[in-house]
VOFIMI-836923 format. One line per field, with one value per residue (C-alpha): residue number from 1; y, z, x; residue in one letter. Coordinates in steps of 0.5 Angstrom, whole numbers, plus 500, padded with zeros to 3 digits. Each point is the difference from the previous one (the first is absolute). Layout:
<recs>
num <- NUM;...
yy <- Y;...
zz <- Z;...
xx <- X;...
residuo <- a;...
</recs>
This chain:
<recs>
num <- 1;2;3;4;5;6;7;8;9;10;11;12;13;14;15;16;17;18;19;20;21;22;23;24;25;26;27;28;29;30;31;32;33;34;35;36;37;38;39;40;41;42;43;44;45;46;47;48;49;50;51;52;53;54;55;56;57;58;59;60;61;62;63;64;65;66;67;68;69;70;71;72;73;74;75;76;77;78;79;80;81;82;83;84;85;86;87;88;89;90;91;92;93;94;95;96;97;98;99;100;101;102;103;104;105;106;107;108;109;110;111;112;113;114;115;116;117;118;119;120;121;122;123;124;125;126;127;128;129;130;131;132;133;134;135;136;137;138;139;140;141;142;143;144;145;146;147;148;149;150;151;152;153;154;155;156;157;158;159;160;161;162;163;164;165;166;167;168;169;170;171;172;173;174;175;176;177;178;179;180;181;182;183;184;185;186;187;188;189;190;191;192;193;194;195;196;197;198;199;200;201;202;203;204;205;206;207;208;209;210;211;212;213;214;215;216;217;218;219;220;221;222;223;224;225;226;227;228;229;230;231;232;233;234;235;236;237;238;239;240;241;242;243;244;245;246;247;248;249;250;251;252;253;254;255;256;257;258;259;260;261;262;263;264;265;266;267;268;269;270;271;272;273;274;275;276;277;278;279;280;281;282;283;284;285;286;287;288;289;290;291;292;293;294;295;296;297;298;299;300;301;302;303;304;305;306;307;308;309;310;311;312;313;314;315;316;317;318;319;320;321;322;323;324;325;326;327;328;329;330;331;332;333;334;335;336;337;338;339;340;341;342;343;344;345;346;347;348;349;350;351;352;353;354;355;356;357;358;359;360;361;362;363;364;365;366;367;368;369;370;371;372;373;374;375;376;377;378;379;380;381;382;383;384;385;386;387;388;389;390;391;392;393;394;395;396;397;398;399;400;401;402;403;404;405;406;407;408;409;410;411;412;413;414;415;416;417;418;419;420;421;422;423;424;425;426;427;428;429;430;431;432;433;434;435;436;437;438;439;440;441;442;443;444;445;446;447;448;449;450;451;452;453;454;455;456;457;458;459;460;461;462;463;464;465;466;467;468;469;470;471;472;473;474;475;476;477;478;479;480;481;482;483;484;485;486;487;488;489;490;491;492;493;494;495;496;497;498;499;500;501;502;503;504;505;506;507;508;509;510;511;512;513;514;515;516;517;518;519;520;521;522;523;524;525;526;527;528;529;530;531;532;533;534;535;536;537;538;539;540;541;542;543;544;545;546;547;548;549;550;551;552;553;554;555;556;557;558;559;560;561;562;563;564;565;566;567;568;569;570;571;572;573;574;575;576;577;578;579;580;581;582;583;584;585;586;587;588;589;590;591;592;593;594;595;596;597;598;599;600;601;602;603;604;605;606;607;608;609;610;611;612;613;614;615;616;617;618;619;620;621;622;623;624;625;626;627;628;629;630;631;632;633;634;635;636;637;638;639;640;641;642;643;644;645;646;647;648;649;650;651;652;653;654;655;656;657;658;659;660;661;662;663;664;665;666;667;668;669;670;671;672;673;674;675;676;677;678;679;680;681;682;683;684;685;686;687;688;689;690;691;692;693;694;695;696;697;698;699;700;701;702;703;704;705;706;707;708;709;710;711;712;713;714;715;716;717;718;719;720;721;722;723;724;725;726;727;728;729;730;731;732;733;734;735;736;737;738;739;740;741;742;743;744;745;746;747;748;749;750;751;752;753;754;755;756;757;758;759;760;761;762;763;764;765;766;767;768;769;770;771;772;773;774;775;776;777;778;779;780;781;782;783;784;785;786;787;788;789;790;791;792;793;794;795;796;797;798;799;800;801;802;803;804;805;806;807;808;809;810;811;812;813;814;815;816;817;818;819;820;821;822;823;824;825;826;827;828;829;830;831;832;833;834;835;836;837;838;839;840;841;842;843;844;845;846;847;848;849;850;851;852;853
yy <- 247;497;504;500;497;504;501;494;503;502;493;496;493;496;494;494;496;493;496;494;493;496;494;495;504;499;505;505;507;503;502;506;502;505;505;506;504;497;506;500;496;496;494;493;499;507;500;505;501;499;505;499;505;501;497;496;496;501;496;502;505;505;507;499;506;505;508;505;496;495;493;499;494;500;493;497;502;499;506;497;493;495;495;501;505;508;499;507;503;501;504;500;504;498;504;493;494;498;506;501;505;498;506;501;496;502;497;498;495;503;498;499;496;497;502;494;499;505;504;508;504;507;504;504;503;501;496;499;507;499;504;505;498;504;496;493;496;493;496;493;495;495;495;502;494;502;498;500;494;498;503;502;506;505;506;507;504;506;504;506;500;495;494;503;501;497;502;494;502;502;496;493;495;501;493;496;493;497;495;498;497;506;503;503;505;501;507;502;505;497;505;497;502;505;497;497;492;496;493;497;493;496;496;494;500;499;506;507;505;506;507;507;507;507;503;494;501;498;493;495;493;497;493;494;495;493;495;498;497;498;501;497;506;507;505;506;506;500;504;501;503;500;497;500;492;499;508;501;506;498;493;503;494;502;496;499;498;497;498;494;497;495;495;503;496;499;500;506;507;501;505;497;503;500;502;503;505;506;504;506;496;492;497;493;495;496;494;494;494;494;496;493;496;495;493;494;494;501;496;502;505;498;498;493;499;500;501;494;498;507;499;506;502;504;502;506;497;496;492;502;506;506;501;508;504;496;503;507;501;506;498;496;501;498;492;496;494;499;499;503;499;505;500;505;494;502;507;503;497;493;497;495;497;497;496;496;493;501;500;501;507;499;506;508;503;499;504;501;505;503;505;501;503;504;497;497;494;502;496;497;499;494;497;499;504;494;502;506;499;499;506;504;503;508;501;496;504;495;500;506;505;504;499;504;504;507;503;507;503;496;495;494;500;497;493;496;498;493;501;504;506;503;503;497;494;494;499;494;497;502;494;499;504;507;505;507;503;508;500;502;505;500;502;507;498;501;499;496;493;499;494;500;500;493;498;497;493;496;501;502;504;496;503;499;507;502;506;507;502;506;500;502;507;502;506;495;493;493;497;495;503;497;506;500;506;503;500;495;495;495;502;496;501;496;499;503;494;497;493;500;497;498;505;500;505;498;503;496;507;502;494;502;507;502;502;501;499;505;499;507;502;507;499;502;498;494;494;505;494;494;493;497;493;495;504;496;499;494;498;497;505;499;498;504;496;501;505;499;499;498;495;496;496;495;497;495;503;507;506;502;504;503;505;503;503;508;500;499;495;500;495;501;497;499;496;496;499;492;500;501;493;496;493;501;497;506;501;506;502;505;503;504;502;506;502;507;505;496;494;495;498;498;496;496;497;498;499;498;504;503;507;504;503;507;503;507;503;498;501;507;506;503;506;497;493;501;500;507;505;502;506;502;506;505;508;504;506;497;504;497;496;495;495;499;495;498;495;499;495;496;494;500;493;503;507;501;496;502;501;508;505;506;500;494;500;502;502;497;503;504;496;503;495;498;495;496;494;494;493;502;503;507;501;506;500;505;502;505;507;502;506;494;499;507;496;496;501;501;494;494;493;496;493;496;493;496;493;496;493;497;505;506;505;507;505;505;500;505;506;497;499;505;501;505;498;501;494;498;493;496;492;496;493;494;493;502;500;506;506;507;504;500;507;502;493;499;496;494;499;507;501;503;496;503;495;497;493;497;495;504;506;504;506;499;503;495;504;494;501;508;502;501;496;497;506;497;493;502;505;495;497;500;505;498;504;497;503;497;500;505;497;495;506;502;507;503;507;499;505;499;504;499;496;498;498;502;495;502;495;500;507;501;495;496;504;497;504;498;502;497;501;498;501;506;497;495;504;495;499;493;497;492;495;493;494;502;506;507;506;507;505;506;502;508;502;507;502;505;506;501;505;503;507
zz <- 686;500;499;493;496;502;495;500;502;506;502;506;498;505;503;496;503;501;494;502;499;501;504;495;499;502;496;504;500;497;493;502;507;496;504;502;496;493;496;498;493;501;505;498;496;499;492;496;494;504;505;507;506;504;506;502;497;493;496;495;495;500;497;494;495;496;501;498;498;506;501;506;504;507;503;507;505;508;502;507;498;496;500;498;504;500;493;497;493;499;494;494;494;493;494;496;504;502;505;506;505;506;503;507;502;496;504;507;504;506;506;496;493;497;493;495;493;494;494;499;494;497;501;493;500;508;501;507;501;504;496;494;492;500;505;500;507;500;503;504;501;505;505;507;504;506;507;504;497;494;494;494;496;494;502;496;502;496;498;497;500;495;505;506;505;501;503;502;497;506;497;500;499;493;499;506;499;507;498;503;493;495;498;495;496;493;497;493;495;495;495;496;506;503;506;505;500;507;500;507;503;504;502;503;496;493;497;497;501;495;502;496;503;497;506;503;506;498;497;497;499;493;500;503;497;503;503;494;499;506;507;505;503;501;494;501;497;493;494;494;493;493;495;492;498;496;500;496;503;496;504;508;505;507;506;507;505;506;505;504;507;501;494;495;495;504;507;504;497;492;495;496;494;495;493;498;498;504;498;505;505;500;498;497;500;493;500;500;500;504;502;499;503;497;499;503;505;506;506;505;500;507;497;504;507;503;498;497;500;503;508;505;507;505;500;495;493;504;498;492;495;502;496;501;506;506;507;502;493;495;493;496;493;493;502;494;501;507;504;502;506;505;507;504;503;507;499;498;507;497;496;495;494;494;496;493;499;496;493;494;497;493;498;499;505;506;500;505;504;507;505;507;504;498;504;496;501;503;499;506;504;503;501;507;506;503;506;500;497;506;503;505;502;502;502;499;505;505;507;500;500;496;504;498;494;501;498;498;499;501;494;504;506;507;497;493;498;500;493;497;503;501;493;497;494;502;501;498;499;506;504;507;505;499;494;499;498;500;498;507;501;492;495;503;506;498;503;499;503;500;502;504;496;497;496;493;499;495;493;501;504;499;503;500;497;499;500;496;494;502;498;505;497;498;504;505;499;503;500;503;500;501;502;500;503;501;492;497;496;499;500;499;500;500;494;502;503;507;499;502;495;500;497;500;500;497;505;498;499;507;503;507;500;506;498;503;498;500;498;498;500;498;496;502;494;496;502;504;504;500;503;501;504;500;498;500;497;496;494;496;497;502;495;500;499;494;500;492;497;493;495;499;495;504;496;504;506;499;498;493;498;504;500;504;500;500;507;496;500;492;497;494;495;502;497;501;495;500;495;504;504;494;501;508;505;503;505;501;507;502;507;505;506;501;506;500;495;493;503;494;493;495;494;494;493;499;493;497;493;494;502;506;503;501;506;500;503;494;495;503;497;504;498;504;502;505;508;501;495;504;501;492;498;495;499;497;496;497;494;493;503;502;506;505;506;506;506;507;499;506;502;506;501;503;499;508;500;494;503;498;505;501;495;498;493;493;493;494;494;497;494;493;499;493;497;495;497;502;497;498;507;502;505;505;499;503;500;504;500;494;504;505;494;502;506;495;501;493;499;499;500;494;498;494;497;506;500;507;501;507;504;504;498;501;495;497;506;506;496;500;508;504;505;496;492;494;496;493;497;494;500;494;503;498;504;507;505;504;499;502;504;507;504;507;500;506;504;504;494;500;494;497;494;494;495;495;500;493;503;503;496;506;502;507;506;505;506;505;500;500;507;506;499;506;504;497;498;493;498;497;493;493;496;493;495;493;494;493;496;494;493;505;504;507;502;507;503;508;505;506;506;507;502;494;493;495;494;493;496;492;499;507;500;506;505;507;506;506;506;502;505;498;503;498;497;496;493;495;493;497;493;501;497;503;496;493;496;499;496;504;493;504;507;502;507;503;507;503;504;506;499;507;499
xx <- 179;507;506;502;506;507;506;503;507;496;497;502;498;496;503;498;495;501;498;494;500;494;498;505;505;507;504;504;497;507;498;496;503;505;504;497;505;497;498;493;498;506;498;501;493;498;497;505;495;493;496;501;499;506;497;494;494;497;495;495;502;494;498;504;499;504;500;504;506;500;498;497;501;496;500;498;505;501;503;501;504;502;494;493;496;498;498;501;502;508;502;505;501;504;501;501;498;507;503;495;500;497;495;497;494;494;494;501;496;497;495;494;503;506;501;499;501;498;501;501;497;502;493;501;493;500;494;501;501;506;504;500;499;507;503;496;501;502;495;502;494;502;497;499;501;497;503;493;496;505;495;503;498;502;503;503;506;503;506;501;508;501;499;505;495;493;493;495;493;495;495;503;498;497;498;498;496;502;505;506;503;499;506;506;496;503;497;501;497;495;499;494;496;504;500;504;501;502;502;500;500;495;505;497;495;505;496;502;496;499;497;500;500;500;504;504;495;493;501;495;500;501;501;504;505;501;502;504;507;503;497;504;502;497;500;503;503;496;502;496;504;499;506;500;501;506;501;494;496;494;500;499;499;500;504;497;506;498;505;499;503;501;498;505;503;507;496;498;500;499;497;495;497;493;500;493;496;497;494;500;496;502;507;499;506;501;497;506;495;499;505;501;505;505;497;503;500;496;504;495;494;497;493;500;497;507;507;502;507;502;502;498;503;497;493;500;498;494;498;499;499;496;494;502;500;500;497;503;503;498;497;506;500;504;500;498;495;497;506;507;505;498;504;495;497;499;503;507;502;501;506;502;502;497;506;499;503;507;500;506;500;498;497;502;495;496;494;495;495;502;497;500;506;506;505;506;504;507;506;503;494;497;493;501;503;505;504;505;507;506;502;501;493;501;492;494;496;498;499;496;505;504;506;506;498;498;494;497;493;493;500;503;496;504;501;500;493;497;497;495;498;493;497;506;499;503;507;503;507;504;503;499;495;503;502;501;493;500;492;499;494;500;505;500;505;508;507;506;503;507;505;506;506;503;505;499;503;496;498;492;496;493;493;493;497;492;496;501;504;503;508;506;501;493;497;496;503;498;507;505;506;507;505;508;503;493;499;495;503;494;493;493;493;493;496;494;497;500;503;507;505;508;504;508;506;507;504;507;503;499;503;503;497;495;493;493;493;495;492;497;493;499;494;493;497;497;504;504;503;505;500;507;502;506;506;506;507;501;505;494;495;493;495;493;494;496;494;498;494;503;500;506;504;505;505;506;497;501;494;502;494;495;493;496;493;500;495;494;495;500;504;504;505;507;506;506;505;502;505;506;498;498;501;500;496;495;495;495;498;495;502;496;505;497;495;500;495;500;503;497;501;495;502;497;501;507;501;507;500;505;499;500;493;500;497;495;507;504;495;499;504;506;504;506;501;505;499;502;495;494;495;502;497;501;502;494;501;507;503;499;494;505;497;506;499;503;499;502;506;499;495;495;503;506;500;501;506;505;506;501;502;498;495;495;497;502;496;501;503;495;497;497;494;497;495;503;497;504;499;493;498;500;505;502;508;505;507;505;499;504;504;503;505;503;503;504;507;503;504;496;503;497;502;496;500;501;498;499;499;498;504;500;506;502;497;505;504;501;498;493;499;497;494;496;500;495;501;497;501;497;501;498;497;504;499;501;494;502;504;502;504;502;500;503;504;506;503;496;496;496;497;493;498;496;498;496;497;499;496;495;501;500;505;502;504;503;502;501;507;500;503;496;493;499;496;494;498;496;506;504;498;499;495;498;497;497;504;500;507;499;503;504;503;499;502;501;501;503;500;504;501;503;494;495;500;495;499;496;500;498;497;497;495;504;503;502;502;503;504;507;505;506;507;503;506;495;501;501;496;500;497;497;497;497;499;502;503;498;503;500;500;501;501;501;501;500;502;495;502;496;494;502;503
residuo <- m;s;s;g;r;v;p;r;h;a;r;i;r;m;m;a;a;v;a;t;v;c;a;l;s;a;a;p;l;a;p;s;a;v;a;a;d;t;p;p;y;s;e;t;y;r;p;q;f;h;f;t;p;e;k;n;w;m;n;d;p;n;g;l;v;y;f;k;g;e;y;h;l;f;y;q;y;n;p;n;g;n;s;w;g;d;m;s;w;g;h;a;v;s;k;d;l;v;h;w;e;e;l;p;l;a;l;s;h;d;d;e;e;m;v;f;s;g;s;a;v;v;d;w;d;n;t;t;g;f;g;t;k;k;n;p;p;m;v;a;i;y;t;s;a;y;k;n;g;g;k;q;a;q;s;l;a;y;s;t;d;r;g;r;t;w;t;k;y;q;g;n;p;v;i;d;i;g;s;k;e;f;r;d;p;k;v;q;w;y;a;p;t;k;s;w;l;m;t;v;s;l;s;t;e;h;k;v;r;f;y;s;s;k;n;l;k;d;w;d;l;l;s;e;f;g;p;a;g;a;t;g;g;v;w;e;c;p;d;l;f;p;l;a;v;d;g;n;k;d;n;i;k;w;v;l;v;v;n;i;n;p;g;g;i;a;g;g;s;a;a;q;y;f;v;g;d;f;d;g;k;k;f;t;a;d;d;k;g;t;y;t;p;p;a;g;t;v;v;q;d;f;e;g;t;d;f;g;t;w;t;t;t;g;t;a;f;g;d;g;p;a;a;g;a;v;a;g;q;g;t;v;e;g;f;d;g;t;g;l;a;n;s;f;h;s;g;d;g;t;t;g;t;l;t;s;p;e;f;t;v;d;s;s;y;l;n;f;k;v;g;g;g;r;h;p;h;e;s;g;t;v;m;e;q;g;p;p;p;e;g;t;v;l;a;d;f;e;g;g;a;y;g;d;w;t;k;t;g;d;a;f;g;s;a;p;a;t;g;t;l;p;n;q;q;e;v;s;g;f;l;g;s;g;l;v;n;t;y;l;n;g;d;s;t;t;g;t;l;t;s;p;e;f;t;v;d;k;k;h;i;n;f;l;i;g;g;g;n;h;p;a;g;s;a;d;p;t;a;l;e;l;l;v;d;g;e;v;v;r;s;a;t;g;k;d;g;e;a;l;n;w;a;s;w;d;v;g;d;l;a;g;k;k;a;q;l;r;i;v;d;d;n;t;g;g;w;g;h;l;n;v;d;h;i;m;l;s;d;t;k;a;r;p;v;s;q;e;t;s;v;n;l;i;v;d;g;q;v;v;r;s;a;t;g;s;n;s;e;t;l;d;w;a;s;f;d;l;r;p;y;a;g;r;k;a;k;i;q;i;v;d;m;n;t;a;g;w;g;h;i;l;a;d;r;f;t;e;a;d;t;a;a;k;s;v;v;q;r;a;d;w;a;d;y;g;k;d;y;y;a;a;v;s;w;e;n;a;p;g;g;k;r;y;m;v;g;w;m;n;n;w;d;y;s;g;a;v;p;t;s;p;w;r;g;a;q;s;v;p;r;e;m;a;l;r;t;v;d;g;r;i;r;l;t;s;k;p;v;g;s;l;e;s;l;r;q;p;h;a;v;s;t;s;g;v;t;v;k;d;t;s;k;t;l;i;g;p;a;a;t;g;k;a;l;d;i;e;a;t;f;s;l;k;d;a;d;r;f;g;l;k;v;r;t;g;a;n;g;e;e;t;v;i;g;y;d;t;t;t;q;e;l;y;v;d;r;t;r;s;g;a;v;d;f;n;s;t;f;p;g;v;q;r;a;p;l;q;a;k;n;g;k;v;k;l;r;i;l;v;d;w;s;s;v;e;v;f;g;g;n;g;e;a;v;i;t;d;q;i;f;p;d;p;a;s;q;g;v;q;v;f;a;e;n;g;t;v;n;m;d;k;a;v;v;w;h;l;d;s;a;h;d
</recs>
């Protein structure tokens, strides 16, 4: 067990770990490298009304239960660092779901197991015998992730002192099916059968299992649900609970929440749900009927013996359409007719393109089916690696020696590698015959390699990098670092692939400074190595080579729309909005530039249509449409029969790289959940917990009757600015295409746009210019949620914190949660309209006090 929380006045804050930047980042690390004397909970990006641990890594909420006046929040926690690892249960309690007290570590990892996600109950009748009826025990049901062999099984721990100290049950595990993908038990008391009900995930099978027990120790399998809905990633952290529909206690439906990663609605992690019925043994989801895509004009269905007027490069697509799977490929499903485009010819190692003739855009949407790899197009990439830009080579690792670089440890060997090392996947993309490759004797070796000092005299440092994605500042990095005065000022990693690719740092602000390069391999786990080559100073930024598997729309030589598969051999519908390009010349290009796992693309049935086709993911139901709401689960035993839910406010796509220190990870605002009939369909809705309003400062700033046309203007004035705000706004539709609010606005165009798009009837959040966005290529972007205006009006509730926005549209049927990392000086709030006029009926802005005492 680790030491507990010390009184705030007595704490000594850890020196901030340096934040991390992924391979393509060029941002300085300064925002989170705050001074050592910064008081806790006042660091640059520290949330003021979302729970964060004082320090270290946090992910899933666990063990949510109410007992003796306290809401308990346990959570996945690394007691030893700011990156994922040594999974244990951290612990905090609250009387109002707003003000939290962090308590000592509850359940610790040990030599045998890590403590993965789960739940907690109050065993009122002492069915376990762990306590007494007078002093009922709290019982945690968690997943034991065994270190030897990787098996996952369900185990118990108990507490008889209100969760302050815990004992692991000697008879663990209580359910063991011999699986490595069996986790996250959610347990509740099911009164009709006077028994405990467990909902638990078979993650890679996309199934949820239900078990029953009289004593929490002996369990019987009841049934399974799934696969259903979105299945593009693993299913995790399930939750099952009843709710009244539209407040009618005579109409009870059950909600099954299934969190999925990746494959969420906004990419990466997300919280999916199903509405249905539970009969005590089996959950049955409501039938949503079969999907019929919009009718239209088919422009390419790959039913011929060749590609017709479409042209190929490379060998990946073969000589013509495939009739399904090709040699060495798993079963391919979801295509129409007998043929499709399939770039798996000769396996993932081949590359190529398949391009349509040029056409004039004269329809609203291009619908098509896509499958295969999830390797998105990245702007700024090139199709072929040309010669490096002009510049000064600092190291090319040719000549069979490290020269005057200084070495520690055993990962680098006595000389540069000449390519792939024993038992390593093929290494590609390096120049010449030598490179740094720390896979010597496998991932188990560690060490550093440090350059002599040099002067920064050009705008960029370019380099080739591959290998593991373990950022600097994490517990066990695999990183290339730039040091100035001994401090890490830039950092880059691989992407968990052996292929090296160009990355670049903008070092214009370091001109004239003395610097060193350091290659660090501290990692002995999977992908615990780094590949580096051809480090150079240049006034020209090197452009990385495309590694995409994508379907692209090209207008005027630029990729303007792009879609990928989801690492699945099943094709699904996708759609490009063509309306902005009406009358212009365009091409469709299917691209496979990836030679690693899932390095292929599948496509079929390109159709011009008046409306967009919807994918399985878009047709699924989501508790939140943002990038940063995952592992969402609810509290048991909440007073008044309320159902409160909370999610981890992060995304596995970039969770290890968000620029926060000395903590990493936040929980969303707890939300009160309800089932409402929306547009004829029962939907799960949410609103912020009512007690959050206790943080509102007494004097709100309000305005009404504001008409905005084709502009952005400051809302109300300086009194409405801030870093922690609660905003309620109602708009009346006029003729603007898009309208809404911009928050955290500041210098250099910094803004987070919260808008409504009348042309698509969607709520959206655009964080592409929200501050620090370049630590991961999947972070910037626009998140969208379907939202119908009601009586010509759109209602928004917006929570703005120091590093997040949570947007509730309508009556909570459309919610978008996104992290943002703006400059602290960016505190403006503006109202805007595009392509027309909107009327803002009313807006009220409250400043929120900090929830930290």
